[in-house]
TIBA-537579 format. One record per residue: chain; x negated, y negated, z of N, C-alpha, C, O in turn. Coordinates in nm, 2 decimals, decimal comma. Atoms other than C-alpha are relative to their C-alpha. Example, Ala and Ser with C-alpha at 12.3 -4.5 7.8 and 13.67 -1.06 7.14 Angstrom:
BEGIN
chaine / nxx / nyy / nzz / caxx / cayy / cazz / cxx / cyy / czz / oxx / oyy / ozz
A / -0,09 / 0,12 / 0,00 / -1,23 / 0,45 / 0,78 / -0,09 / -0,12 / 0,00 / -0,19 / -0,12 / 0,07
A / 0,09 / 0,11 / 0,00 / -1,37 / 0,11 / 0,71 / 0,08 / -0,11 / 0,08 / 0,03 / -0,22 / 0,09
// end
This chain:
BEGIN
chaine / nxx / nyy / nzz / caxx / cayy / cazz / cxx / cyy / czz / oxx / oyy / ozz
A / -0,08 / 0,12 / 0,00 / 0,00 / 0,00 / 0,00 / -0,09 / -0,13 / 0,00 / -0,05 / -0,23 / -0,06
A / 0,09 / 0,12 / -0,01 / -0,29 / -0,24 / 0,08 / -0,05 / -0,03 / -0,14 / -0,07 / -0,15 / -0,18
A / 0,05 / 0,02 / 0,14 / -0,42 / -0,19 / -0,28 / 0,11 / -0,07 / -0,09 / 0,08 / -0,16 / -0,16
A / -0,11 / 0,05 / 0,08 / -0,08 / -0,27 / -0,43 / 0,02 / -0,15 / 0,04 / 0,04 / -0,24 / -0,04
A / -0,01 / 0,13 / -0,05 / -0,05 / -0,58 / -0,21 / -0,11 / -0,09 / -0,05 / -0,09 / -0,21 / -0,09
A / 0,12 / 0,07 / 0,05 / -0,40 / -0,69 / -0,32 / 0,02 / -0,04 / -0,15 / -0,01 / -0,15 / -0,19
A / -0,02 / 0,03 / 0,14 / -0,31 / -0,66 / -0,69 / 0,11 / -0,11 / -0,02 / 0,09 / -0,20 / -0,10
A / -0,10 / 0,10 / 0,01 / 0,01 / -0,86 / -0,64 / -0,05 / -0,13 / 0,04 / -0,02 / -0,23 / -0,03
A / 0,06 / 0,12 / -0,05 / -0,18 / -1,12 / -0,44 / -0,08 / -0,08 / -0,10 / -0,07 / -0,20 / -0,11
A / 0,08 / 0,07 / 0,10 / -0,41 / -1,20 / -0,73 / 0,08 / -0,07 / -0,10 / 0,03 / -0,17 / -0,15
A / -0,08 / 0,07 / 0,10 / -0,13 / -1,30 / -0,96 / 0,11 / -0,09 / 0,05 / 0,13 / -0,19 / -0,01
A / -0,12 / 0,08 / -0,05 / 0,16 / -1,44 / -0,75 / -0,04 / -0,14 / 0,04 / 0,03 / -0,23 / -0,01
A / 0,03 / 0,13 / -0,03 / -0,01 / -1,74 / -0,60 / -0,04 / -0,08 / -0,12 / 0,00 / -0,20 / -0,13
A / 0,04 / 0,08 / 0,12 / -0,16 / -1,84 / -0,93 / 0,12 / -0,03 / -0,09 / 0,12 / -0,14 / -0,14
A / -0,12 / 0,03 / 0,08 / 0,18 / -1,81 / -1,10 / 0,08 / -0,12 / 0,06 / 0,15 / -0,19 / -0,02
A / -0,07 / 0,12 / -0,06 / 0,31 / -2,07 / -0,85 / -0,09 / -0,12 / 0,01 / -0,04 / -0,22 / 0,06
A / 0,09 / 0,11 / -0,01 / 0,01 / -2,29 / -0,87 / -0,07 / -0,01 / 0,13 / -0,13 / -0,11 / 0,16
A / 0,06 / 0,00 / -0,13 / -0,11 / -2,20 / -0,52 / -0,14 / 0,07 / -0,01 / -0,14 / 0,20 / -0,01
A / 0,14 / -0,06 / 0,02 / -0,49 / -2,14 / -0,55 / -0,07 / 0,00 / 0,13 / -0,19 / 0,05 / 0,13
A / 0,07 / 0,00 / -0,12 / -0,58 / -2,20 / -0,19 / 0,05 / 0,11 / 0,09 / 0,15 / 0,10 / 0,17
A / -0,04 / -0,11 / -0,08 / -0,56 / -1,86 / -0,03 / -0,12 / 0,08 / 0,05 / -0,23 / 0,08 / -0,02
A / 0,10 / -0,08 / -0,05 / -0,77 / -1,63 / 0,18 / 0,06 / 0,13 / 0,05 / 0,18 / 0,15 / 0,05
A / -0,05 / -0,13 / -0,06 / -0,75 / -1,28 / 0,33 / -0,08 / 0,02 / 0,13 / -0,20 / 0,01 / 0,13
A / 0,07 / -0,02 / -0,13 / -0,82 / -1,22 / 0,70 / 0,09 / 0,10 / 0,07 / 0,21 / 0,10 / 0,07
A / -0,07 / -0,10 / -0,08 / -0,73 / -0,92 / 0,92 / 0,10 / 0,07 / -0,08 / 0,21 / 0,11 / -0,03
A / -0,09 / -0,07 / 0,09 / -0,57 / -0,75 / 0,62 / 0,13 / -0,08 / -0,02 / 0,24 / -0,02 / -0,06
A / -0,11 / 0,09 / 0,02 / -0,33 / -1,05 / 0,59 / -0,04 / -0,10 / -0,11 / -0,15 / -0,17 / -0,10
A / 0,03 / 0,10 / 0,10 / -0,32 / -1,27 / 0,28 / 0,07 / -0,13 / 0,05 / 0,19 / -0,14 / 0,08
A / -0,04 / 0,13 / -0,05 / -0,29 / -1,63 / 0,39 / 0,00 / -0,10 / -0,12 / -0,11 / -0,14 / -0,17
A / -0,01 / 0,09 / 0,11 / -0,16 / -1,87 / 0,13 / 0,04 / -0,14 / 0,05 / 0,14 / -0,16 / 0,12
A / -0,03 / 0,14 / -0,04 / -0,18 / -2,25 / 0,19 / 0,09 / -0,06 / -0,10 / 0,04 / -0,10 / -0,21
A / -0,10 / 0,05 / 0,09 / 0,14 / -2,36 / 0,02 / 0,00 / -0,15 / -0,01 / -0,01 / -0,21 / -0,11
A / 0,01 / 0,14 / -0,01 / 0,14 / -2,71 / 0,14 / 0,13 / -0,08 / -0,02 / 0,13 / -0,20 / -0,02
A / -0,13 / 0,07 / 0,01 / 0,51 / -2,79 / 0,08 / 0,05 / -0,04 / 0,13 / 0,02 / 0,03 / 0,23
A / -0,05 / 0,05 / -0,13 / 0,69 / -2,99 / 0,35 / 0,07 / 0,11 / 0,09 / 0,04 / 0,12 / 0,21
A / -0,07 / -0,10 / -0,08 / 0,91 / -2,70 / 0,46 / -0,06 / 0,14 / -0,02 / 0,00 / 0,24 / 0,03
A / 0,07 / -0,13 / 0,02 / 0,67 / -2,42 / 0,35 / -0,14 / -0,03 / -0,01 / -0,20 / -0,04 / -0,11
A / 0,14 / 0,03 / -0,01 / 0,32 / -2,49 / 0,47 / -0,09 / 0,12 / -0,03 / -0,19 / 0,12 / -0,09
A / 0,09 / -0,12 / 0,00 / 0,18 / -2,14 / 0,50 / 0,09 / 0,13 / -0,02 / 0,20 / 0,15 / 0,04
A / -0,06 / -0,13 / 0,02 / 0,28 / -1,79 / 0,37 / -0,10 / 0,10 / 0,04 / -0,22 / 0,09 / 0,01
A / 0,08 / -0,11 / -0,05 / 0,14 / -1,48 / 0,53 / 0,06 / 0,13 / -0,06 / 0,18 / 0,16 / -0,04
A / -0,04 / -0,12 / 0,06 / 0,16 / -1,15 / 0,35 / -0,08 / 0,12 / 0,05 / -0,20 / 0,11 / 0,05
A / 0,07 / -0,12 / -0,04 / 0,07 / -0,80 / 0,48 / 0,09 / 0,12 / -0,01 / 0,21 / 0,11 / -0,05
A / -0,08 / -0,13 / -0,01 / 0,18 / -0,44 / 0,51 / 0,04 / 0,02 / 0,14 / -0,01 / -0,04 / 0,24
A / -0,05 / -0,03 / -0,13 / 0,37 / -0,30 / 0,80 / -0,12 / 0,05 / 0,10 / -0,11 / 0,03 / 0,22
A / 0,11 / -0,04 / -0,08 / 0,04 / -0,15 / 0,92 / -0,07 / -0,11 / 0,07 / -0,13 / -0,09 / 0,18
A / 0,07 / 0,12 / -0,05 / -0,10 / -0,50 / 0,99 / 0,10 / -0,11 / 0,04 / 0,06 / -0,23 / 0,05
A / -0,10 / 0,10 / -0,04 / 0,22 / -0,68 / 1,10 / -0,03 / -0,08 / 0,12 / 0,00 / -0,20 / 0,13
A / 0,04 / 0,07 / -0,12 / 0,08 / -0,76 / 1,44 / -0,10 / -0,11 / -0,03 / -0,09 / -0,22 / 0,03
A / 0,10 / 0,10 / 0,04 / -0,21 / -0,95 / 1,29 / 0,07 / -0,12 / -0,06 / 0,04 / -0,23 / -0,04
A / -0,07 / 0,11 / 0,07 / 0,03 / -1,15 / 1,07 / 0,08 / -0,08 / 0,11 / 0,09 / -0,20 / 0,09
A / -0,07 / 0,07 / -0,11 / 0,24 / -1,23 / 1,38 / -0,09 / -0,09 / 0,08 / -0,05 / -0,21 / 0,12
A / 0,10 / 0,08 / -0,08 / -0,07 / -1,35 / 1,57 / -0,04 / -0,13 / -0,08 / -0,04 / -0,24 / -0,03
A / 0,04 / 0,11 / 0,09 / -0,17 / -1,57 / 1,27 / 0,11 / -0,10 / -0,01 / 0,09 / -0,22 / -0,01
A / -0,12 / 0,09 / 0,02 / 0,18 / -1,71 / 1,23 / 0,02 / -0,09 / 0,13 / 0,04 / -0,21 / 0,12
A / -0,01 / 0,08 / -0,13 / 0,20 / -1,81 / 1,60 / -0,11 / -0,10 / 0,03 / -0,09 / -0,20 / 0,09
A / 0,11 / 0,09 / -0,02 / -0,14 / -1,97 / 1,59 / -0,01 / -0,11 / -0,10 / -0,10 / -0,20 / -0,09
A / 0,00 / 0,10 / 0,11 / -0,07 / -2,17 / 1,28 / 0,03 / -0,14 / 0,05 / 0,12 / -0,16 / 0,13
A / -0,01 / 0,14 / -0,05 / -0,11 / -2,55 / 1,33 / 0,11 / -0,08 / -0,07 / 0,08 / -0,20 / -0,11
A / -0,10 / 0,06 / 0,09 / 0,21 / -2,63 / 1,14 / 0,13 / -0,01 / 0,09 / 0,15 / 0,07 / 0,18
A / -0,13 / 0,01 / -0,07 / 0,56 / -2,74 / 1,26 / 0,08 / 0,13 / -0,01 / 0,07 / 0,21 / -0,10
A / -0,08 / -0,12 / 0,00 / 0,80 / -2,46 / 1,36 / 0,09 / 0,01 / -0,13 / 0,14 / -0,09 / -0,18
A / -0,08 / -0,03 / 0,12 / 0,98 / -2,30 / 1,06 / -0,07 / -0,02 / -0,13 / -0,01 / 0,00 / -0,24
A / 0,07 / 0,03 / 0,13 / 0,71 / -2,39 / 0,80 / -0,10 / 0,11 / -0,02 / -0,17 / 0,10 / -0,13
A / 0,09 / -0,11 / 0,02 / 0,50 / -2,07 / 0,84 / 0,09 / 0,12 / -0,02 / 0,17 / 0,16 / 0,06
A / -0,08 / -0,12 / 0,03 / 0,65 / -1,76 / 0,67 / -0,08 / 0,13 / -0,01 / -0,15 / 0,15 / -0,11
A / 0,06 / -0,13 / 0,01 / 0,53 / -1,42 / 0,75 / 0,09 / 0,10 / -0,09 / 0,21 / 0,10 / -0,07
A / -0,08 / -0,11 / 0,08 / 0,63 / -1,14 / 0,50 / -0,08 / 0,13 / 0,02 / -0,20 / 0,14 / -0,01
A / 0,06 / -0,13 / -0,02 / 0,56 / -0,78 / 0,58 / 0,06 / 0,10 / -0,10 / 0,18 / 0,12 / -0,11
A / -0,04 / -0,10 / 0,11 / 0,57 / -0,53 / 0,29 / 0,01 / 0,14 / 0,07 / -0,09 / 0,18 / 0,13
A / -0,02 / -0,13 / -0,06 / 0,71 / -0,20 / 0,41 / 0,07 / 0,10 / -0,09 / 0,14 / 0,07 / -0,18
A / -0,08 / -0,10 / 0,07 / 0,83 / 0,13 / 0,28 / 0,12 / 0,05 / 0,08 / 0,19 / 0,14 / 0,04
A / -0,11 / -0,03 / -0,09 / 1,08 / 0,15 / 0,57 / 0,13 / -0,07 / -0,05 / 0,14 / -0,19 / -0,03
A / -0,11 / 0,05 / 0,07 / 1,41 / 0,10 / 0,38 / 0,11 / -0,05 / 0,11 / 0,21 / -0,12 / 0,07
A / -0,10 / 0,05 / -0,10 / 1,60 / 0,03 / 0,71 / -0,01 / -0,15 / 0,02 / 0,08 / -0,21 / 0,07
A / 0,02 / 0,14 / -0,02 / 1,45 / -0,32 / 0,71 / 0,02 / -0,08 / -0,14 / -0,02 / -0,20 / -0,14
A / -0,01 / 0,06 / 0,13 / 1,53 / -0,40 / 0,34 / 0,09 / -0,13 / 0,02 / 0,20 / -0,12 / 0,06
A / -0,07 / 0,12 / -0,01 / 1,64 / -0,76 / 0,32 / -0,01 / -0,08 / 0,12 / 0,04 / -0,19 / 0,13
A / 0,02 / 0,07 / -0,12 / 1,54 / -0,86 / 0,67 / -0,10 / -0,11 / -0,03 / -0,19 / -0,09 / -0,11
A / 0,10 / 0,11 / 0,01 / 1,35 / -1,19 / 0,70 / -0,01 / -0,07 / 0,13 / 0,09 / -0,08 / 0,20
A / 0,02 / 0,08 / -0,12 / 1,21 / -1,40 / 0,97 / -0,10 / -0,11 / -0,03 / -0,19 / -0,10 / -0,12
A / 0,08 / 0,12 / 0,02 / 1,06 / -1,74 / 0,98 / -0,04 / -0,06 / 0,13 / 0,04 / -0,07 / 0,22
A / 0,05 / 0,05 / -0,13 / 0,84 / -1,88 / 1,26 / -0,02 / -0,15 / -0,02 / -0,06 / -0,22 / 0,07
// end
């Protein structure tokens, strides 16, 4: 799953014009910079705790950091959360 996420990561931010991204603790961190969407965090369910830590530590106003966890667990299909 990490390999699939990495492949997607190389194309998605570029298609949106977001070229400021890094990867840390198996989490892809995209600096979006929009007023209501400052930071996007993408990871697999295996590294969800790392994404949560990064989201909580982000120096942005509440609700502007969006963690997304890619999972194969269909029970959570369509769930979303914004910190």
